[in-house]
N, C-alpha and C positions, 0 to 999 in steps of 0.2 A: 466318958470323957467327951467333952464338947468340942466340936470342930470349930476352930477359929479361922476366919477368913481375913486376909489383909486387903484393904481397899487400895486400888491402884491409883496413884496420884502422879500425873505426868509432870515433868519438869518444865520450867519456863522456856527453856531452849527448844524442847519438843513441841510446845504449844506454838511458839513463833514459827517453827519449820512447817508445822502441819497447816497453820492458817495461811502461810504464804504460798504453799504449793497446791492446795486443794481449792478449786473454785466452786463456789455454790451455784446451783442452777438459777438462783434468784438474782444473781449479779448480772446475768446477761440481759440485754435490752431487746425486746421484740421489735423489729424494724416496722412491723405493720400494726397499727393501732386502730381499732374500731370503737368509736364512742357510741354507746347505746343509750345515752341520756336523751330522752325525747325533747327535753328543753334546751339542748345544746345550741341548736340553730337560733332559738329565740334569744338566748343570752349573748350570742355573738351578733345579734341584730340583723341576721340575714334570713330568718325564718319567715314563712308566709304570714302576712297580717292582713286580714280582710279589710277592704275599703268600703264595701256596701255599694249602694247605688247612688248616683249623683243627685238624685231628688231627695234623698233622706237627710236627716239632721246630721251635720258634720260631726264626726267623732263617735257616732252611735255605735258603730261596729269596728272602729279602728283601734283595736287593743289585742294584746295577748292575754293579759290577766287584768281583770276589772274588780274593783271593790264595790260591794253592795251592802247597804245597811238597811235592815228591816226592824222596825219598832212595832211590836204587837201590843196588845192590851196589858200583858203582864211582863214580857220579856223583850230584850234587845238582842238581835243576832247580826253578826257581821260575817260576810262570806267572801271569798275570792273565787271568781269564776273564770275558767279558761274559755276562750271563744269557741272552741270545738268540743271539749270534753266535759263542760259544765262545772260543777262545784269541785274545787280542789282543796280548799282549806276553809275552816269554820270555827267560829268562837261565838258562844252565846251565854247570856246571863242565866239560862235555864240549866246549864251544866252544874253538877253538884260541886265540883272543885272550884268554881268561881263563885257560885251562889252562896256558899257557906261563909264567905268573907265579906258579904255585902249586907247592909242594912235593909236596902230595898233594891229591887232588880231593875228599876227604871229611873233612878235618880241620877244626879250629876256624877256622883262617885262611881256609879255603875258604868256609865259611858267612858269615864277616864280610864278605869281599870280594864274594861273591855278593849280599849285602844292599846293598852300596854300588853295585855295578853296576846292579842292578835299580832302585835308587832314582834313579840318574842317568838311566836309560832312561825311567822313569816321568815324571820332570820334563820330559824332552825331548819326550815325547809328550803331555803335558798332564794326566797323572794325578796329582792332588794328594791325593786322598782315595780309598781303596779299602777294601773290607770284608774283614775277616780274622777267621776263627773258630779260628785255630791257637792252641792252648794248649801252651806249652813244658813238657815233663815236668820239667825242672829249671830253677830260677830262673837259674842261671849256666851252663846247657848251650848246646850249639851253636845250637839253634833259637832260644832266647832272645836270643843274640848276633846272630843273623841278623835277627830282628825289631827289635832295638835299632839295628842299623846302617841298616836300612831307614828307621826313624823319624828318625834323626839326619840322613839325607840330605834330609829335608824332606817326606816322605809320611806322611800321617796314616792310621792303620790302622782307621778307622772312617768310614763314610759318613754324611753328614747325613740326617736323616728327609725323606721326600718331603712337599712342601707340598701340602696339600689345602685347597681353597677352603672358608672357613668358611660355615656357614649363617647366616641372619639371627638365629636363635635361640641360637647358640653363645655361651657365657659368655666364653671366651678366644679372642681372634683373634691368630694369630701374624703377625709382620711378614713382608711379602713378601720373599723372598730377592733379588729383582732390584732392589729399592729400597734395600737396605742398603748404606751407604757405609762401607768399612772403611778 
């Protein structure tokens, strides 16, 4: 003789009573929060941004994340470099996942698709603003199309200025970036 077990099904009244009286530990809010994101201060625009020396080219070192485009004899590589930690993000036409969809790895379509892929990777990793000092040699050249595809994907090619706390004697006081509601 087989043993039959009945499944316990609570009534709706019991569920409502149980859910209103028992409090989950996840519902409590911790009053102290420590953000361990290393880019948090940079995104709030108050992180350290190196200025370099006054005799150097302006803007050479004044960035948090900088776009670099390298064209070799066979491939095109785009990287985003942090001023302190080096390469953070990379996309190249030498990657198999990109190369298998291209006819050539250095033509105009390769530059456009590399800009789209890098833009998608930037947004996935949280880079919405990067510094770029790349000047395209032609207005309708490959590099210009790469930069246009990168901007169309939602990445701005200039970083906002670093917020510096105003002194009491300053005439203009910029608004605090963490208080701006967009």
